N, C-alpha and C positions, 0 to 999 in steps of 0.2 A: 493540375500541376504536372509538368513533364515527368518529374522523378516518381510521382505516385503511380502514373500509368505504367512506367517502365518497371517499377517494383512489382506491381500486380501481374504484369505479363511474364516477368521472370519467374515468379513463383508458380504461376499456372503452367508455364512451359516445362518446368522441370518436374512437375508432379507425376506424370506417367512413368518416368524412369525411376521414381523413388517409391518407398513404401507408402501404403495408404495412411491417411490420418487416423490416429488412435487417440482415445480419451482414457486417462487413468484417473479414477476417483479414490480418494482416501479420506481419512477423518478431517484433515486440515488443508488439503490441496486438491485441485483439479488440474491435470496436465494435458495439454493438446500438443501433439507433435506428429509430423509425417515420418515417423521412424517405426521400427518393428515393435510389435506388442511387448516382446521380451524386454527391450531397452527402455520403453516408456514405463513399464511397470517397475523396472529396477530404479529408474530415476525417481519415481514416486516413493519407493521404499527408502531411498537415501534421504529424501526430504523429510519423511516421517521420522526416520531415525534421528535426524538433526533436531527436529522439534522435541523429541523425547530427551535428547541431550540438553537442550536449553532448559527444559522443565526440571531435570535433575540438578543441573549445576546452579541454576538460579533459585532453586527451591520454591518455584512458583507453579501452582497447579491451576491453570485457568480453565474455565468451562469449554467444552467443545463448541466450535462455532456452528451456527445454523448453516445448512448446505450452501446458501448463497453468500454467506460471509466467509467462506473459505477463500484462500488465495488461488486465483486462476492463473496458470502459467501458460503462455503461448511460446512455443519454440518456433521462431519465424524464419530461420534460414541462416544466412551468413551474418557476421557482425555489421556489415555495411547495410543489411536490411533493417537491423535494429536502429542504426543511425538515421536511416530514412524515416522511420517511424517517429523518431524524436523530433526531427526537423532540420532546417538548414544550418543551425548553429552547432549541431552535434559534431564533435571531433573524435575523441577516443572513447566514446560511450560504448561499453560492451554489454549493457543491459540496463533496464530501468523498471521501476515499480510505481504504480499509482494507487494510493489507498483511497477507496471510496466505499461508502456504505452499500452493501449488496453487490458491489462490482469492483472489488480490489483486483488489479491486474498486474502481472509481471510479464515483461517481454524480454526474451533471451534468444541467443542463437540456437542452432540445432542441439538436441540432447547429446551430451557427451558423458557417457558412463565410464568413470575411471576409478580404479582402486589405487592408483598412484597419485601423482601430483595433479590436483584438479585444474581444469582450464580456468582462466581468469573470469570468463563469463559466468561460470558456476559459482565462483567466489563472490561475484557481485550479487548473485541471487541469494546466497547464504547471508551476505552482509545485509541486504534489504530485509530479509525475513527476520533477522535478529532485531532490527528496528521494529518491525511489525509486532513481534512477540513481546518485546520489552515495553512498547507503548500500550499494548493490549493487556498487560499484566500489572501495570502500575499507573496511577494517575499523577505521579510526581514527575516533574520535568527533570531531565538529566542535563547537566552542563554539556556544551558541545563536545569537548574533548572526551568526556566520559561516554557520551552516546556513540561517537565514532570509534573510540578505543574499544568499547565493548563489542560493537559490530565487527570490527576488524579481528578482534580476539576470537570470537566464535566462528567467523567465516574462515579462519585459517584451520581448516579441518581436513581430515582424510578418512576414507571409508574402506578399510581392508575387506577382503573377500569373506572373512569369517563372520561378518555382520556387526563387528564392533565399530566404534568411531573414536577418532583421536581429535581432541579439541585443544586449542591453544598452542598449535605448532608454530614454528617460526613463520613470520609473514614474508615468504620469499617474494611475493608480488610487490612488496614494499622495499626491496633490497636497495634500490637507488635512493629512495627517501631516507632510509636508515643510514646510508653512507653519508648523507648530508644532514643528518638529524640535528647536529649542533645549530643549524640555522633556525630551529624552533626550540626555544628554551622551555624548561619546565614551568618557569614563571609565566611565559606566554600561553602555554597550554591551559594553565589554571586561571588565567586572567584574560578572557577572550577579547575584551576591549583593547588590551595591550597588544595582543596578537594582530587584531585588525589594523591597529595603527602602524605596525611594522611589516604588515603583509606586502609582499612584492619587492622587498629589499634584498631578498636572497632566494635560494631554492626553497620552495614551500614543501616542507616535510611534515605537515600537520598530521595527516593520517598515520604515517609511519611512527611518528613520535607518540601519538595518542595510543597506538597499539602497544608500544614499548612500555609506557607508563602503566597502562592497565595490566599488562602481563606481569610486570614487576610487583605491583601492589597485590595482585592475585596470589602469587606464589611466595612472596617474601615472608619468612618466619618472623623477622624483627618487626615488620609492619603489619602483622596479622590483624585483621578486623578493621584496619583503618579505612579501607575502601568503602565498606558498608557504613561506617560511622560518618565518613565524609558526605555521602549521599543523604544520609539521614539528617545531618546538620543543615544541608542545603534545603531539604524538604521542610524543615522547621522554619525556614525563612531567612537564614543567614546568607548574605551575598557570597558568591562563589569564591572570590579571592580571600575574604575573611575566613570562610569555612576551611579553605585549604591550609591557611596559616594556623588555624586553631587545631586542626587534626594532624597535619603532617609536620608542623613545626617549621624550621628554617628551610626555605625552598631551595637555597643553594646547596645545602647538605643533601636534599632529595635528588637534586640534579647530579651530584657527584656519584651518589649511590646508583642511580639509573645508568650512568655512563659505564660504571664498573660492571654492572649486571650485564649490559649488552656485549661486553668484551669476553664473557664466558663462552667456552666452546660448546657447551650443551645447556639447553634450557628445559625446564619442566613442561609437562603437558598432562592433560587428563586423558586416560585411555579407558573408555567405558565399554564393558563387555556387552554382548548381544542381549542378554537377559535384562540388562539395566536400561536398554533403549528399545522397548517394544514398538512395533510399527502398525499393529492392527490390521484390519482387512483392507485389501486393495483390489479393486475391480478394474478390468480393462476391456474396452470394446472398440471394434473398428467402426469408424464413422461411415455413413452411407456414401454411395457414389456421388450423390448430389452435393453432400457436404465436403467431399474431396475438392470439388470445384469452388465451393462457396467459402471455404475457410480463409483464403487470403482477404476476401471482402469483409468477413466477420472480424478478422484481426484488426483491419484498419478502422472499422466502425467502433470496435471496443476500445481502441486507443483514444478515440475522440476526434471528431472531425468538425471543420467549419461547414457552413452550408455550401460554399464553393467546392470543397473537397467532396462533400456528399453527392453533389450533382455529377461529379466525375465518376463516382462509384456506381451510381444508380443504373445506368444502362447495362452494365455487367451483371448487377444483381437481378435485374429484370430478365436478362437472357438466361441466367442459371435457373431462376424460378420457372420460366417457361419450359425449360427442358425437364424439370423435375416438379411438376405441379402437385404431386401427392406427397412430397417430402416436407413434413411440418417444420423441421429444423431449417431447411432452406427458406421456407416462407417466413419464418421468424427473422432470418437475416434480411430478407426483402423488406419486411415491416420496419426494421430498424433503419435501413437505408432510405426508405420513403419518409419516415419521420424526420431523419436528419436533414433531408432535402427540403423539408417544409410541406410535404404532401400528406396532410393529416388524414384525409378521406381514404387515400390509397393505403396508408399505413394501417388504418383500422381494418380495411378490407382484407389485406394480407394477413394480419393477425387473426382475424376471424376464421379465415381459411385454415390457418395453422392449428388453431384451437379445435376446430371441427374434426381435423384428422387425428390430432393427439392433444387431448386437454391437459397434458402434464408439461407442455413446453412453456416454461416460465417466462422466457423473454418475450413471447407473444403477448402475454398479459401486460408486461411492463410497457412495451411499445404502444399498445392500444391505450393504456392509461395515460401515458405521456401525451399522446395526440389528443385525447379527449380533454385533458386539462388545458392544453393550448387552445382548443376550440372554445372551451368554457370561458376563457378570458375575454372573448368577444361576444358572448351570448346575450340575448335580450332577457332571458330568464336565468340568471346565474345560479339560483338555488337548484333548479332542475338540472342545469348543465353540470354543476359540480357533483350533484348526487349521481348522475350518470357516469361521470368520470371516475368516481370511486368504485363502481361496480367491478371492473377488471382487477383493481387492487384488492378488493374484498375477496375475489376468487383466488387471487394469488396468496392472500393470507390463509385461505383454507388449505391450499397446497403446502404452504410452509408457514407455520404459525409465527416464527421469529424472523421472517424476512423483514428487513428494516424499511423498505420502500413503502409498503402500505401504511406503516405507522407515520412515516414522514409526510406522505401525501394526505393522510387524514387531517393532520395538523394544518397543512397548507390549504386544504379545502375551506377552512374557516378564514384564514388570513386573506386569501385572494378574493373572498367575497366581502371583505371589510368587516367581518364579524369577529367578536372576541372568542378565541378558542375555548371550548368547554374544558372542564377539569380532565375528562377522559382524553381529549385531544392533547392536552399538555402532558399528561402522563405518557401518551404514545410517543411524543417527541423525546422525552427523557429516556424512555425505554429503548428507542432507536439509538440514542447516543451511548447507552450502556452496551448495546449489542455490537456497536462499531466504534470503539474508543479510538481507533486509528484514524478516523475521519475527522480532521481538524475543523473543517467547515461546519460539520454537524455539531461538534462540541461548542463552537462559537455561537451558533444559533440557539442551542439549548441554554447556554449561559445568558443570552440576551432575553430569552423568554423568562428565565428564572429571575432576572433583574426586575422585570415587570411585575413579578409576583412578590417581590420583596425577599426572595431567597438569596441573599447576598453571598453567604458563605458557599452555597452550592455553585453560584455563578463564578466565584473566584476559583473554586475547585476545578471547574471545566475550562476556565480561561488560561490558567497558568501553564499547562502543557502546550497550548497553542502559542502563547506569547513567547515561550522559551524555545520553540522549534527553530533551529538554525537554518532550516530550509523552508520556513513558512512564508517567506516573502511578504506580500501585502497583507495576507491573512494574519501573520504574526504581528505586524505593525498595528493592525486594527485591534487585535486582542490586547496589546500593550496599552493602546489608547483607552480602551474600555476599562482596563484595570485601573488606570489612573483616575478615571471618573469615579471608581469605587472607593478611592482613598477617603477614609473618614465616614463612609456611609454605614449607618447602623443596620443590623439585621432587622428585617421587617419593613424596611423603607422601600416602598414600591416606586420604581423609577418610571414615571409616566412617559409613554412614547418610546420605550426601549426597543419595541419591535422594529421600528423603522431604521435602527442602526445597522441592520444586516438583513439579508434575505435568507429564507430557508434553503436547505440543501437542495441542489439540482441534481437530477439523476445523471448517470454516466453518459448517456447519449445526448444530453441537452447542450453540451458545449465541449470544445477540445480542452483537455486537461494536460498540464505540464507534469513531467516526471517529478516525483517527490525528491529524488536525488540522483545525480549522475556521478557515480563513483569514479574518480580519475584513475587512469592506469599509469603505473610507473614505467 
């Protein structure tokens, strides 16, 4: 595609005049940016501080992710470069996030470290990470207004130079929406079906209005505790509209209170001191000369590509690998490009070369395993072929015990041979879903497996967040359809043939993935 070639050339052309690519690693994030080491580290510090603030304010203490389940952030250049990664339909997208087991990726413009008003692209990143955190720390689905209102509330943050963080500031990036906020009523917020019916009849101020209601219910003394009670009521199975009326009472009264609240000259916020939001250890390293050239290619592959797009990337990936034949990271980029282009033998060869140079390059094991799995699908002796395909995933498991992909592909190694997964394999898939609760496709497949075992309540537990995801698209539709099939089904009833209702999780480079959400800019 013309825009893809232009995008890569533009990034490559500007690299020599800019700082080298750096990688910052922290407890919850990996950041890649062609900015100074100082700015990249500061960016990671701000993100870790934000995570700590979420933990403090929500009173949720989730386990640290395994290294490959951290959110990896690519700072890709200008906002137009972000939109090119999204695709032809992107208009005002300033950043996006793709949640995947072992490969969660966020794509944002260049790192902008600011102690004043944050740039909108950084707000988008904070918004998406709030979703990531809230999904990962609770299995109960949030209504759409509550999910978006919470994300907007937390994303409206500021990071003063003293290391503190301010949460719940006015959503200045929603000023236009709040000006037209009457176009979305409180009743429509709390009854999403009603909102959908009226959508498009006026200025859509859903995000701004959701932020306002969440902010009001968070700080209102008169309505203290109602927000938590509302979510608990929904989690217990009460429909959203009924839960709202049960907890909040007359919705017209709530609307008048909210309008009066927004007319106040000053609003409350949380101001957390540095000692309340620790950041942990952060390491920064400069990437190699070869990876300086290969990073634009890696970014595009990690976004997800079709075979046609991969074939366009491949010549450049081969050229860079030829210039840097002893750089294991560059060879792993080549292995991914070869796999995406359908060249399994070449992908395995590149991965083997990378592993021989540096046996800790995890993506080389992933790409080798993916290619071997694809080859096994056509093998005359599937048992031997899938056993061979599991070898690189087993090696990856030794490097990182809680990496979800070896667990997922162990389960798949049975299904794709037409065999019933063993109890160990079933536990492996359930464990992967626990490690990556943000991966909705994985949750759906774990639920389908549990249905086949008669674990009906566990299946419902995994399906409900998927079904309620407002950005879930066809996956949410499928989850809702499966939940309907479970109506009246008693615990212990094994639903024969449940496995065929969905396919196991595919790895990041198997297919292009759509952004989980494109946050509109006001």
